[in-house]
N, C-alpha and C positions, 0 to 999 in steps of 0.2 A: 504494499498498501505505500502510497507518496504521502511525503512528509514536507513543509518544506522549512528548511532549514535558515530562516531569520522569520518572523513575526513582522507582518505589515503593518504599516502605520498606517495612524488613522485618516491623514493625508490623502494616502495612496487607495485606501479603501472608497472612502467619499467620493475621491474624482471618480472613481470606475461604475459607482450609483447617482452618475450627479444625471444621466441621462435618463434614469430610470424617471423623474421627477420633471420631462420636458413633456409639456402637454401639444397636445397637438389641435389647431381650430376647425370646426366644423365647418365644411363647405356646404353652402344652401344654394342650388339654385331653383330657378323658378318655373312651377309646372306649367308643363304647354296650354292644357285646358283652360287654368283655373286663376294661372299667374300670381298664386301661394309661395312663400319658399319651400321651402322640400328636403331631404336628404338625397344625392345621386345613387341614381339605379335604387330606389326605394318606390312605394307603391307612394300617391298623394293621400296623406291622410281629408284636407278637403272636400275633394271630387271623388277620391277613388279610380282614380286613373293612372295606367304607363305607360308614359308614351303616349301609342295613340288610344286602346284599348282597357273602355272598364275591366277592371278586375275588380272591384270593391264595392257592393252597394253599401253608402253610404244614405246615414235617412237624413 
């Protein structure tokens, strides 16, 4: 089993973990049917359309 020869410093450890805390901003696109903002490649929650087809019936 591999065992480290030297202890990893706090700075080295924390700088390696720093990328985990970065957040990616959510990109929104306008629905081609109702022009409401929605996530790309998802069904629109306002009108139920995906592309040019209605896939979910919205009340």
